[in-house]
C-alpha positions in Angstrom: 78.7 179.7 143.2 79.7 176.8 145.3 77.2 174.9 143.7 78.3 175.7 140.5 81.8 174.7 141.1 80.7 171.5 142.6 78.4 170.9 139.5 81.1 171.1 137.1 83.6 169.5 139.1 81.4 166.3 139.2 80.3 166.7 135.7 84.0 166.6 134.6 84.8 163.9 136.8 81.9 161.7 135.9 82.8 162.2 132.0 86.2 161.5 133.0 87.5 164.7 130.7 90.6 164.9 132.7 92.0 167.3 130.0 89.3 169.5 130.5 90.3 169.4 134.5 93.8 170.1 133.9 93.3 173.2 131.3 90.8 174.6 134.1 93.2 174.4 137.1 95.8 175.8 134.6 93.8 178.5 133.4 92.8 179.1 137.0 96.5 179.3 138.5 97.6 181.5 135.5 94.8 184.3 136.2 94.8 184.0 140.2 98.9 184.2 140.5 99.3 187.5 138.7 96.1 189.1 140.4 97.5 188.0 143.9 101.0 189.8 143.0 99.2 193.2 141.6 96.9 193.2 144.7 99.3 192.5 147.1 102.1 195.2 145.4 99.3 197.8 145.1 98.1 196.9 149.3 101.7 197.4 150.5 101.9 201.2 150.2 98.0 201.4 150.5 97.2 199.7 154.0 94.6 202.2 154.8 92.5 200.9 151.9 93.0 197.3 153.1 91.9 198.3 156.5 88.9 200.1 155.5 87.7 196.8 153.4 87.9 194.7 156.3 86.4 196.9 158.5 83.2 197.0 156.8 82.9 200.7 156.9 83.0 201.8 153.2 81.5 205.5 153.8 83.2 207.8 151.0 85.8 210.4 152.7 84.5 213.8 153.1 80.6 212.7 153.8 
């Protein structure tokens, strides 16, 4: 994934496609900001899920 991002970035800069770069950054921010807001709203009342995700213990409850 990182290699793909670097490849696209080098390709955009090499071809001087600044409009494409600006559009990609704008779309990325437009998608990322609402995602972070919704995640924050959901994880605030569910801190046990966040703790489970970071602990690495993904066992299902009741097993």
